[in-house]
N, C-alpha and C positions, 0 to 999 in steps of 0.2 A: 631329149623328155618323153616319158610316160604320157600315153593316150588321155591319163586320168588330167594330168595337171595342165596339158595343152587343150583339154574340152576345159577343163575350170579358167584357164587364163582367157579364151574366147569367150566364154557366157562374160568374166569379168568384162572386158572389154566390150562387149555388147552392152552392159549396162550404162558403161560409162559413156558411150556413143552417145547416150539420147539426155545425159545431163550437160547440157550446154554451159553450164561453168565449169568443165573440166575441160582444157587444152581450148579457150575460146577462140584462138588465134586462127583455127583453121572451121572454115566452114564450107560447104557442098562437098564436091568432087576431093578437094584438097583434103578435107577433115578422112574421108572413105580412103584417100591414099596414104593418109599418117597413119589409121589403124589398120589399116593393110603391115603398114613397115612394124608395125607394135609386133602382131602376132609370129610375123616372121622373125623380129630382133629376139623376143622373149621364151618361143618355142625352140630355139636352137643355141647350141654352146658356139661361142669365139673360137675356141681351140678343144680337140680333142689330141690328147699326145698318147701316145700307145710304145710300149716297149715289152721285150722278154728278157728280164734279167736271168742272167747263166748265173747260177750259183753251184759251187761245184761243197758237195753232201762229204759228210766223215767217213762216209764209208766206201769213198772213191766214185761213188755216181755221181754224175753231173745232171742237173734240171735246169728246164726253163719256164720261169712262173711269169706268167700273162699278167699286165700290169701297167696301171691307167693314172694319168692326172687329167682330168676334166675341167679345163675354162670356163666358166659358162656367162658369166657377164659381171662385167667390172665398172658398172657406173657409179655404185655407190662407194667403192674403193678397192683394195687389192683385193684380189680371190682368194677365199677362205672356206676350208673344210677339212674334214677330216681324211684320213688315209684307212680304209677297211681293208681288214685279212681274213677273208673269208673265200668257201670253194664257185660258192655265189656268183662270184665278181665277174662280169664281162662288161662290155662297154654299154651297151643302154643300161644297166642299171648305175653305174656310175655317173653316166649323163644325167640319169634323173634325177638320183640324188644329187649333184650339181644346180640342178634348177633349183630343187628346194628351196637349197643355201640363199641360191640370191631372193626368193620372194621371203623366206624365212627375215634374214637382215634387212631386207626393205621395212618387214612389217614393223620389226623392233628397232629401227633407226641406227640399228649399228654400223658403222662406215665401212662395209667390208664390202664386196662383191659374193658371188657363190663359186664354188670349186669342189671338187670333190676329189679322192683318190682310192685305188683299190688295188690288191694283189690279189689273185687268185691263189688260195693256201690255205691250208687246214694247219694255224700252228702247231693244234695238240699232234701233229706229225713230225716236227722238227724241235731238234734239240738247241738247248738257249744260242750256243755257238753259232748253230747255222741260221738262227731266226737275226741276230747281230749282223752277220753277213749279208742277211735278205733286206736289210734296213739300209746297210751302207750300200748296196748296190742300188735301191732305189733313187737313195738321194743323186748316186754319182749318174744313174742315168738320165735324172730329171733336173738335176743342179739349174742348165740354160734355165728352166721356167721357172722356179721356186725363188724366194728367196722374200723380208721382212715387207716390204712394199713391192713386192710383185705378186707372190702366193704362198700364203702363208697354212701350211697343212696341221693337222692336229691326229687327237686317236679317235678310232670309230669301232664296231665291233671287230674283237679279234685283236686289239691293240690297244697300246696301254700307254701312260708315261714311259716306262721301261723303251717302247720303241722312240717314243719322241726323243728321250735324252741319247740314246744310239743316233738318231739320226741327228737332231742338231751337233754333236758331236762330229759328224762327219761332213757336213754343211762348213763346222768351222775348221775342217782340216784340208778341205776344197777351195776353201775362199779365206786364206788367209788375210788379217789385216781389215774386213769388212765388217760390220756389224754384224752381229750373229742371233743374239739371245730374242729376238723377236722372229728369228726364221720358222719357230715352231710353237706351236703352246699345246698347252697340258702337258708338260714335262712335270717332274718331280719338283717338287718344293725347291730342294737343295741345289737343283741344276734350274735358279732362275725362274721355275715354275712359281705357280698362286698358290697360296691356302685358300683351300675351297673349291679349288677348279674341280679335282675329281669327285667329288658330290653336286657340281652344281646343276646337272643335268636333274638327277633325279629329285633334287629339291625343287627345282622348277618345275616340273611335271605335276609333283603333289602340291605345288603354290597356286596351280592354276584351279585345282579342284579345289581346295580353301578358301582361296579368294572370291571365285564366282556361289559358293553356295554358302559362308559365313561374311566376308566383307560387301561385298558387290550388295547380295540381296539385302545383307541388315540394313546399309544408305540407301539403297534404292528401288525396292520393291514398289515403294505405292505408289510411282511413276506410272507403274503397267500394271495396275492392278485391273484396271478394265480392257486389257489387253486381251485381243484373242489369239495372239502369236502362239502356237502348241509348244515351242521350244520353252518358253518362261512359263506355262503350265508344269511343264514335266521337271525344269529345277524346282518351282515353288515347293512340289509336293514333297520335295526334299530337306526343307528350310527346316532347320531345328530340328531337326529329330536324326535317332542314329543312327549310324549307314553301316552297309556291308560292303567289305571292298576286298576284290581280287586281283592280284599282280601276275600276269602271264611274264616269265622272265626275271630271272633272280640274278643276273650280273648287272655291273656298274650301275646301271640305271633302275633298273628294278630294284634291287635290294635295299638302295638307297629309299629308292619310293615308299618302300614298306615299310621303313624304318620312320620315315616322316609321318605316315599314318599310323603306327602303331603306338609313336607317343605326339600325337596331336595335340595341342591344349584349346583348339578353335572347332574342332567338329568331335562331334560322339563319333570314333569311327572301331572300325572292329576289323582288322585284316583274316578275314576267314578261309585263304586261299592262296597260294603261293604257286608257282610253276616253274619249272627250267626244260633243256632240250630232253631230258631223262623221265620226269614224271610229273604230277599234280600232287598236292599234300593238299587237307580238305580236314577244319575242324567248325564246324557251326558255331562255336564258343567261344572262336577266337585263336589263333597259331601264336606261339611263341615268335616271334620276327627275331630277336636279340640272339635266341639259342641257335636257330636256323642260319642265322646269319655268323656266326661263330664256326659251324660246323662247315659249311658253304668255304671261309677262309682256309680252313683247314683239310679241306676235300678238293682243290684244284677246281673253286668255286661249283660244285655239284651239290645239290639236295639229297638227304637222305632217301633213299628207294626201296628200303625193305623194312617191314615191322620191324627187327631187328633194330635195325640202327634206331626208329624212332625209339624203341625202349630203352636201349642205351644212353641216349641223349636226353632223358627222362623227361618227356615231354610228348603231348596226345596229338595224334594228327592221322586221317587215313588216308593210305596210299592209295592213288587213281593215276588212270592211264593220262598223258601229259597233254593232250588236248583237250581232256575234259574242263578244262577252267576256262573255257570259252564258252559254256552252255550253262553254266550254274546260277542260279536262283542269288545274284547279288544285287548290289544297288548300282557300285559302279566297280568298272572294268579297266584295269591299267594294262594297255600293250607297252612292253619292255623288250621285243625279240627283236624279231626281224619282221618284214614287209609280208602279205599282202596273207596275212592268218585268216580272215575274215571275207569269204565271196561268195558268189553268188547261189554255190553250193550249202554251204552251211550258216549265213544268215539268219536263216529263219531260227536257229537254234539258241541266237542271243537272246539273253533274257536281261542282262541290266539295260538301264534307262540313261547312266551318264558312261558314255566310253571316253578314256581319254590316252591321246595316242601318243606313248614314250618313243615308242621305236619309231622309224619313217615307213610311211605310209603302208600299216598293217589292215589296212581295212581297201577293197578295191572300189572303184568307181560304182560299180552294178550296185555292190554291197551299201555304199555308201550311201546312194539314191534311197533305196528300201530303206535303210535306217533311218534318214532325215524326214519320209514320207510317213514315219510311224512317231514322228516325233521326238527320238531319240537324240540326246545332247549329246554333241560328240567335239570336243574338244581337240582340235586338228593339230598335226605334230609341228607344223611351223608355229604355234604360236606354243603348245605346251614345253618340246623340248629344246627351246630355244636359249636354256640355262648354260649350258658346255660353251656356245657361241658368245654369248654373254660376258660370261667371263672370263673367256679366251680374250675378249677386245680388253679388259683391264689389265689381265697377264701380258698382255703385246707390248700395252701401256708402259706397263712396271718395266719391262723389260729393255725397253726404248729407253728408260727416263732413269735407269738403276734405283727405283721409288719401290717399296713394298707395301703392302694393304695389311693389315693385318685379318682375319677368317672374318671377324665381324664385319668390318668395311667391305669387304667382298662382298656378304649375304645381302649386307645391305643394297648394294648396289644391284646386284641381281633381283631382290623382289622390288625395288623402287621401280627398276624397268620393265620389268614384267608387269607388272600393276601400272603405269603406266600406258602400257600397250592394249590391255584388257579393258581401263578408263575407256579407251577410246573405238573399242571393237564390239563390246557388250552392249550397249545402250542400242545401236542400230541391228544386233543381233534380236534382241529382243523386242525391239520396236517396226522391222520388216517382213516378210516372209523367206528372206533368204537364211541358209545354215551358216552356220560359223564358221566353217570353212570360205565359203564363199564370201563373204565379209572381211575375213583377214587376207583373200586373193584381192578382192579391192579396192583394200586401203594399201597393200603392198605395191601393186600393179598404178594404182595412182602417184603414189613414191617415186615409181621407176619411169614412169612414163614422162612424169612431170622434169625430171633431169634431164633424163633422153632430149625432150624438147628445148629446153633452156640450153645445151652444148648440140645442139644445132644437130642431134643425130637421125632428126625425121625425114629429111630431105633425101 
């Protein structure tokens, strides 16, 4: 687990230690011992599975790819988490992401535990046939530890429904006669996937901002009018006024988030900037997001990078350096790329007052503390980007029951669940000095610790 997550868990347990209504059966030294057990249980994974996938390439070369499946905690249900295809993948990263899944699922009352997978690979350097073999090898090597009732993988950065389709097919081949539809989620709709699953994370990410600034403040702001809470003052500043939006990352999550903002009927939003791994595009009057999405779909996920491409597309945009989006004068900045993009060396450049973590851990612990001190509202990853796992649970149920929901039903499930979570954490966020991330962790850890106690795991 990352130092950041361990620190937040420790701080959350310290706060709960003082709450006599939490785990009241434990007193004195027994209470101290129980809480020491909790930090040990929550800060370490149950299992770390590592292998090197032996993959013959079409040119005759054989490569060995480092691959992981980390199972952090299954207190709330089967392990659940995506498989990341990226060159940065290592044991520390996958373990940290697995722990985030445990906390995220507990926060949203999704009956899954936390897991994560990864392969150290740049998928753009491999042919379709080679990637298919990589997927088969992953399932072959980790077949003993995955399955519909044990550990259910899903897509993550660098992987998609295609890879999940290939993996489920291999799981079915290896395990004849065993139920297989729930072995992977995030599959294509034709392959027992769920309508709305691909868009779920991006929709959920935008919904957290929309719900905060429209639904919640509209109905509850009078409760906090006399509050000195600095985060409430920041949020209230943007209530009922136009919002400038920037989205870092234009992949599956970022592009959907940008489209949600572009088409929003609840907030007066204007998407002034988007970026990907190559470029930042900016237009103070607002970007033509649908046109950019069409271009991206036709160009292997990339945005236009030259004035000529912008002109040919028939839109107006200024081409800037890739990282310029992080320091733009905007109201809300969405992170939908990779982790660690805001850190102690560039945190002072951030000008947005509301930050939404569509990616996992885009803000380091040092930067997080600085921004919180300034009253910046940060909607954390475990709250904002849970749409994927919420709809994955729906897909898992549909596969087990051979029952399929409409996209409207799936979207309602997603929004209802995220609304339920936000209605639990936002009142405390605006009523105490803790940042939203800390409030979310306290809620998650309360659920996890209560279940660990019930099951006798603290002795």
